[in-house]
N, C-alpha and C positions, 0 to 999 in steps of 0.2 A: 796702627792702619787708621785711616780716616773712613768715616761713614756717613753717608747723607739719611737722614729720615725723614719721611714725608708723612703729615699727618693733618688733621682738623680739627677744630675746636669750636664750641658755642661759648662766647664769651661773657654771657651774663654774670656769671659768679667770679669773675676774675677782673683784677686791676691790671688788664693788659698782659702782654707776652712776658716783657723784661722783669728779671728779679727787681725788687725793691724792697725797702725795709717796712715791717709792720703793714704789709698788704701781700693778700694772697694773688699769685701770678701763674700764668700757664707753664712758664719755664721753671719755676720753684716746684711745682707739682711733678712735672715731667722728669725733672733732673732727680729728684727723690726716688721716683718709680725706677728710672732706670740705674741709679747707684745700687739700690737694693737687688735688683734682678741680676746685675753683672758683678755685684760683690766689689765694686771699686767706685771711688767718687767720679762721677761723670759731669762733664760741663758742656751744656749745649751752646752753639753759636746760631741764633736764629736768621732767616732771611732778611728780618726786619723787625721794627716794632709795631705793636698794635695797641692802640690805647684802652683804658677801662671801657669793658661792655662791648668791644668790636670783636666780630667773629672772622674766622677763618675757615674757608672750605679747601684751601689748599697751601699748607705753610712748609716750608722747608728748613733744617737744621743740620748742622754736622756736629761730630763728637769723633774723639780719639779714643782707641781701646786697643790695647796689645794683645789681649787674649782671641781666641777663636770665636766668631759669631755665627751662628746658623740663623740666617735672616729670617726665615720663615717662622721658625721657632719663637725667637725673640719678639717679632711682631705678635704672634698669638699670645704671648706672656704679658706683653705690655697692654695690650687691649682688655686682658682679664684682670688686670691689675689696675690700670688707670680708672679714673672717673668717668661716667657715661657720658660726660661731656667733651671729653677728649678722645680721639680716636686716631691709630696709626694705620696708614694703609701700605707702606713700603719702607725699606731700608736696603741699602746697597753700597758696597765699597766704592771709594773714589780715589783719585790720587791725592797724595800726601799734602800738596799746597793748594786742593780745592777749598773753596771759601763759599759757604752758604750765603753770606750777605753781600761781598764785594764782586762775587762772580755773576751774580744775576743780572741779566740784561733787560729784563721786562717784567713789570708787575701789572696786574689788573685787579681793580676794586669794582664791585658792584654797591649801590645803595638802593634798599628797597622802600617805597612809598605805597601806602595803602588809603583809599579814599572813603572806605566805608569801616566805621568800627568793627572790629574782628578780633574775637578773643583768641584765635589760633595765630594771630600776629602780634599780641600783645608785647611780645619781648623780641620779635624778629624783624619789624619793618616800623616806620615812622607814619603815623596817620594824620593826614592833612586833610581837613574837611572842605577847605575852599576850593571851587573848581580850578583847574591848572590849565594853561594854554600850553599843551606839549609841544606844538609847532614852534612856538616862540622859544621856548625852553631850549629846543634843539639848534635854532638859530643862534641862541646865546652862546650854546655849548661850543659850536663850531668855531667861535672866536678864540677858544683856548688853544686851538691848532695853531694860530697864528703867532703865538707868544711862547716865550722861553724862560721868562723871569716870574716867579711865582711868589714874591715875597708878599704880595698883597693877601694872600691866602695863608701865610704862615703862622704858626702859634709864636706869641711874642717871646723873648727871652730864650730863645732857642739857640743851640750851639753849632748849628750848620755853618760851613764856610762858604756855600754857595746856594742860590736860591732858583738856580738853572734846572729845569726839567724838560725832558722830551715828551709832550704829551702827543701820543699818536692815535688815539681814538677819545671820543667823549661823545655819548649819545644816549638818548632817553629812547626806551620803548616799552609798550604794553605787554605784559606777560602774565597771562590767565587773570589772577585776581589782584595784581599789582604793578605798579609802573616802577621800572628799573632804570637807574642811571648806570652806564659801564663807562669807566675810564680807564685808560691804559698810558703806562708812562715808562721810562727807564728808572725813574725813582720818584719818590713822593716826600713831601716836606711834613712835618708834624702837624695835624689837624687840617692839611690842604683839602683832602676831598670832602670833609664835611663843612668846610667854608665855601668850597665852590658850589655844593648842593644847595646850601642855604641862599648863596647868591642867585642861582638860577631858579629857585623856587620864588623869589622874589619878583622875577621876570614871569613866571608862571602863573601867579595870582594878580598881575597887573600892577604891582607897586612900583617897579622900575621897568626899564627898557633896555634895548642892545646899547643904546648911546651911554646908559651908566654902566653896563659891564665893561665896555670898552675903557671908560675912564678909570674904572678900578683895575683892570688889567695894566693899564698905560702907568699907573700910579704904584707906589709901594706902601700904601697905606691901609693896614688890615681894618682900620674902622670904617672904611668906605664899602668894605664888602658886607655880604649878608651874615646874618648870625649862624653860627655852626649848628648844624641839625644834631639830633641825638645819636649817640653811639650805636643804641640797637639795630639800627638799619644798615650798618655798614658790614661789609664782608670782602675780607682779601680771598679771591677767587682763583688767582693763576698767578704761578711764577715761571719764568723761562731762563734756561741756562744756555749757554752755547754748546755745540757739540765738542766733545764726544760725551757729554753726560748723558746719563741714562734718563729715558723719559717715562714718566708714568701715564 
């Protein structure tokens, strides 16, 4: 039977989600815990990749297991067994051909900025000391909705076959003690969100303007866009699947 598992993690201690040689990842730790508890080698297929240091408030993965699973008990046991920076919220059976990555139709990321030195956000947000023009940054963010090719924000030497993304939302908002950028799309390229944020921050500090952002978007040259911001401020916050998937 195939199961979906819903979980979250704080990415500081990990080299991203996906397994890789000679580096600790969330997938490796998670698979090891599940394999021990279920007494069978378990392979997880995640809804997507997150880079080293990036966090996930909501991540999905699927796995196959032929034995019986008491979802509530396994969630409890996993949370007791996993390190404190990984937490499971739900587990449920799905159709055999359901796929955590390929069936996802929408993903949302947040990027957190703080404008004052804050020890409580030392590992969870990017500190920007320069004053920021949030209105100008929002005007620039709206330009993303008018484009679908985002090669200009993609990590070089990537193995993707298309740079097309359907961006449905991109906006900045002040939330309590931080400035939060929220972006929603059907898919994202590697490093895309961090490059977008870096480009918008250049507008916010007055280094560039809307004309430059349009020039970046109309081109395919990553070097014209802003620098990638640190991974510690990036969060995968929501993944949506079509019905009849169970919702959390």
